[in-house]
Chimera marker file (.cmm) of the C-alpha trace (Angstrom):
<marker_set name="trace">
<marker id="1" x="-20.426" y="15.041" z="-9.886" r="1" g="1" b="0" radius="0.5"/>
<marker id="2" x="-22.529" y="16.265" z="-6.991" r="1" g="1" b="0" radius="0.5"/>
<marker id="3" x="-23.780" y="14.274" z="-3.987" r="1" g="1" b="0" radius="0.5"/>
<marker id="4" x="-27.279" y="14.487" z="-5.410" r="1" g="1" b="0" radius="0.5"/>
<marker id="5" x="-26.192" y="12.752" z="-8.647" r="1" g="1" b="0" radius="0.5"/>
<marker id="6" x="-24.617" y="9.954" z="-6.664" r="1" g="1" b="0" radius="0.5"/>
<marker id="7" x="-27.769" y="9.482" z="-4.631" r="1" g="1" b="0" radius="0.5"/>
<marker id="8" x="-29.833" y="9.446" z="-7.860" r="1" g="1" b="0" radius="0.5"/>
<marker id="9" x="-27.694" y="6.439" z="-8.883" r="1" g="1" b="0" radius="0.5"/>
<marker id="10" x="-28.563" y="4.650" z="-5.623" r="1" g="1" b="0" radius="0.5"/>
<marker id="11" x="-25.248" y="5.433" z="-3.867" r="1" g="1" b="0" radius="0.5"/>
<marker id="12" x="-25.976" y="6.745" z="-0.326" r="1" g="1" b="0" radius="0.5"/>
<marker id="13" x="-24.028" y="9.787" z="0.925" r="1" g="1" b="0" radius="0.5"/>
<marker id="14" x="-23.545" y="9.921" z="4.714" r="1" g="1" b="0" radius="0.5"/>
<marker id="15" x="-21.473" y="13.058" z="5.182" r="1" g="1" b="0" radius="0.5"/>
<marker id="16" x="-24.411" y="15.309" z="6.076" r="1" g="1" b="0" radius="0.5"/>
<marker id="17" x="-25.736" y="12.869" z="8.679" r="1" g="1" b="0" radius="0.5"/>
<marker id="18" x="-22.356" y="12.889" z="10.425" r="1" g="1" b="0" radius="0.5"/>
<marker id="19" x="-22.452" y="16.633" z="10.905" r="1" g="1" b="0" radius="0.5"/>
<marker id="20" x="-19.213" y="17.270" z="9.007" r="1" g="1" b="0" radius="0.5"/>
<marker id="21" x="-19.056" y="20.659" z="7.259" r="1" g="1" b="0" radius="0.5"/>
<marker id="22" x="-16.956" y="21.309" z="4.132" r="1" g="1" b="0" radius="0.5"/>
<marker id="23" x="-13.689" y="23.130" z="4.862" r="1" g="1" b="0" radius="0.5"/>
<marker id="24" x="-13.813" y="22.476" z="8.607" r="1" g="1" b="0" radius="0.5"/>
<marker id="25" x="-11.778" y="20.033" z="10.677" r="1" g="1" b="0" radius="0.5"/>
<marker id="26" x="-13.832" y="17.176" z="12.086" r="1" g="1" b="0" radius="0.5"/>
<marker id="27" x="-14.640" y="17.338" z="15.812" r="1" g="1" b="0" radius="0.5"/>
<marker id="28" x="-14.182" y="14.359" z="18.133" r="1" g="1" b="0" radius="0.5"/>
<marker id="29" x="-17.973" y="13.867" z="17.965" r="1" g="1" b="0" radius="0.5"/>
<marker id="30" x="-17.970" y="13.618" z="14.148" r="1" g="1" b="0" radius="0.5"/>
<marker id="31" x="-15.027" y="11.197" z="14.234" r="1" g="1" b="0" radius="0.5"/>
<marker id="32" x="-16.964" y="9.076" z="16.813" r="1" g="1" b="0" radius="0.5"/>
<marker id="33" x="-20.045" y="9.069" z="14.579" r="1" g="1" b="0" radius="0.5"/>
<marker id="34" x="-17.942" y="7.922" z="11.625" r="1" g="1" b="0" radius="0.5"/>
<marker id="35" x="-16.235" y="5.170" z="13.654" r="1" g="1" b="0" radius="0.5"/>
<marker id="36" x="-19.644" y="3.925" z="14.740" r="1" g="1" b="0" radius="0.5"/>
<marker id="37" x="-21.232" y="4.189" z="11.264" r="1" g="1" b="0" radius="0.5"/>
<marker id="38" x="-18.594" y="2.295" z="9.288" r="1" g="1" b="0" radius="0.5"/>
<marker id="39" x="-19.265" y="-1.172" z="10.834" r="1" g="1" b="0" radius="0.5"/>
<marker id="40" x="-23.059" y="-0.673" z="10.425" r="1" g="1" b="0" radius="0.5"/>
<marker id="41" x="-22.987" y="0.173" z="6.689" r="1" g="1" b="0" radius="0.5"/>
<marker id="42" x="-19.924" y="-1.915" z="5.753" r="1" g="1" b="0" radius="0.5"/>
<marker id="43" x="-18.866" y="0.367" z="2.898" r="1" g="1" b="0" radius="0.5"/>
<marker id="44" x="-16.865" y="-0.910" z="-0.099" r="1" g="1" b="0" radius="0.5"/>
<marker id="45" x="-15.050" y="2.363" z="-0.403" r="1" g="1" b="0" radius="0.5"/>
<marker id="46" x="-14.298" y="5.347" z="1.906" r="1" g="1" b="0" radius="0.5"/>
<marker id="47" x="-12.864" y="8.286" z="-0.038" r="1" g="1" b="0" radius="0.5"/>
<marker id="48" x="-10.787" y="10.908" z="1.772" r="1" g="1" b="0" radius="0.5"/>
<marker id="49" x="-9.219" y="14.227" z="0.994" r="1" g="1" b="0" radius="0.5"/>
<marker id="50" x="-5.938" y="15.534" z="2.370" r="1" g="1" b="0" radius="0.5"/>
<marker id="51" x="-4.540" y="19.012" z="1.533" r="1" g="1" b="0" radius="0.5"/>
<marker id="52" x="-6.464" y="19.214" z="-1.771" r="1" g="1" b="0" radius="0.5"/>
<marker id="53" x="-5.473" y="15.720" z="-2.922" r="1" g="1" b="0" radius="0.5"/>
<marker id="54" x="-7.827" y="12.742" z="-3.209" r="1" g="1" b="0" radius="0.5"/>
<marker id="55" x="-6.844" y="9.453" z="-1.645" r="1" g="1" b="0" radius="0.5"/>
<marker id="56" x="-8.525" y="6.163" z="-0.929" r="1" g="1" b="0" radius="0.5"/>
<marker id="57" x="-8.690" y="5.537" z="2.833" r="1" g="1" b="0" radius="0.5"/>
<marker id="58" x="-10.046" y="2.011" z="2.585" r="1" g="1" b="0" radius="0.5"/>
<marker id="59" x="-11.561" y="-0.390" z="0.123" r="1" g="1" b="0" radius="0.5"/>
<marker id="60" x="-12.809" y="-3.910" z="0.390" r="1" g="1" b="0" radius="0.5"/>
<link id1="1" id2="2" r="1" g="1" b="0" radius="0.2"/>
<link id1="2" id2="3" r="1" g="1" b="0" radius="0.2"/>
<link id1="3" id2="4" r="1" g="1" b="0" radius="0.2"/>
<link id1="4" id2="5" r="1" g="1" b="0" radius="0.2"/>
<link id1="5" id2="6" r="1" g="1" b="0" radius="0.2"/>
<link id1="6" id2="7" r="1" g="1" b="0" radius="0.2"/>
<link id1="7" id2="8" r="1" g="1" b="0" radius="0.2"/>
<link id1="8" id2="9" r="1" g="1" b="0" radius="0.2"/>
<link id1="9" id2="10" r="1" g="1" b="0" radius="0.2"/>
<link id1="10" id2="11" r="1" g="1" b="0" radius="0.2"/>
<link id1="11" id2="12" r="1" g="1" b="0" radius="0.2"/>
<link id1="12" id2="13" r="1" g="1" b="0" radius="0.2"/>
<link id1="13" id2="14" r="1" g="1" b="0" radius="0.2"/>
<link id1="14" id2="15" r="1" g="1" b="0" radius="0.2"/>
<link id1="15" id2="16" r="1" g="1" b="0" radius="0.2"/>
<link id1="16" id2="17" r="1" g="1" b="0" radius="0.2"/>
<link id1="17" id2="18" r="1" g="1" b="0" radius="0.2"/>
<link id1="18" id2="19" r="1" g="1" b="0" radius="0.2"/>
<link id1="19" id2="20" r="1" g="1" b="0" radius="0.2"/>
<link id1="20" id2="21" r="1" g="1" b="0" radius="0.2"/>
<link id1="21" id2="22" r="1" g="1" b="0" radius="0.2"/>
<link id1="22" id2="23" r="1" g="1" b="0" radius="0.2"/>
<link id1="23" id2="24" r="1" g="1" b="0" radius="0.2"/>
<link id1="24" id2="25" r="1" g="1" b="0" radius="0.2"/>
<link id1="25" id2="26" r="1" g="1" b="0" radius="0.2"/>
<link id1="26" id2="27" r="1" g="1" b="0" radius="0.2"/>
<link id1="27" id2="28" r="1" g="1" b="0" radius="0.2"/>
<link id1="28" id2="29" r="1" g="1" b="0" radius="0.2"/>
<link id1="29" id2="30" r="1" g="1" b="0" radius="0.2"/>
<link id1="30" id2="31" r="1" g="1" b="0" radius="0.2"/>
<link id1="31" id2="32" r="1" g="1" b="0" radius="0.2"/>
<link id1="32" id2="33" r="1" g="1" b="0" radius="0.2"/>
<link id1="33" id2="34" r="1" g="1" b="0" radius="0.2"/>
<link id1="34" id2="35" r="1" g="1" b="0" radius="0.2"/>
<link id1="35" id2="36" r="1" g="1" b="0" radius="0.2"/>
<link id1="36" id2="37" r="1" g="1" b="0" radius="0.2"/>
<link id1="37" id2="38" r="1" g="1" b="0" radius="0.2"/>
<link id1="38" id2="39" r="1" g="1" b="0" radius="0.2"/>
<link id1="39" id2="40" r="1" g="1" b="0" radius="0.2"/>
<link id1="40" id2="41" r="1" g="1" b="0" radius="0.2"/>
<link id1="41" id2="42" r="1" g="1" b="0" radius="0.2"/>
<link id1="42" id2="43" r="1" g="1" b="0" radius="0.2"/>
<link id1="43" id2="44" r="1" g="1" b="0" radius="0.2"/>
<link id1="44" id2="45" r="1" g="1" b="0" radius="0.2"/>
<link id1="45" id2="46" r="1" g="1" b="0" radius="0.2"/>
<link id1="46" id2="47" r="1" g="1" b="0" radius="0.2"/>
<link id1="47" id2="48" r="1" g="1" b="0" radius="0.2"/>
<link id1="48" id2="49" r="1" g="1" b="0" radius="0.2"/>
<link id1="49" id2="50" r="1" g="1" b="0" radius="0.2"/>
<link id1="50" id2="51" r="1" g="1" b="0" radius="0.2"/>
<link id1="51" id2="52" r="1" g="1" b="0" radius="0.2"/>
<link id1="52" id2="53" r="1" g="1" b="0" radius="0.2"/>
<link id1="53" id2="54" r="1" g="1" b="0" radius="0.2"/>
<link id1="54" id2="55" r="1" g="1" b="0" radius="0.2"/>
<link id1="55" id2="56" r="1" g="1" b="0" radius="0.2"/>
<link id1="56" id2="57" r="1" g="1" b="0" radius="0.2"/>
<link id1="57" id2="58" r="1" g="1" b="0" radius="0.2"/>
<link id1="58" id2="59" r="1" g="1" b="0" radius="0.2"/>
<link id1="59" id2="60" r="1" g="1" b="0" radius="0.2"/>
</marker_set>
């Protein structure tokens, strides 16, 4: 499922607004943006990927 499909379902995707690029390590600036964004949007779920494996970082 692509980001566009999720957005079509009304699920916002914030990765592009953070400046994070696929396959690259996050910079301190992108981490700072994420830390500031999370309290504002109060997500129910934050997915994360580590070494090719999916994991749930946080859920409420």
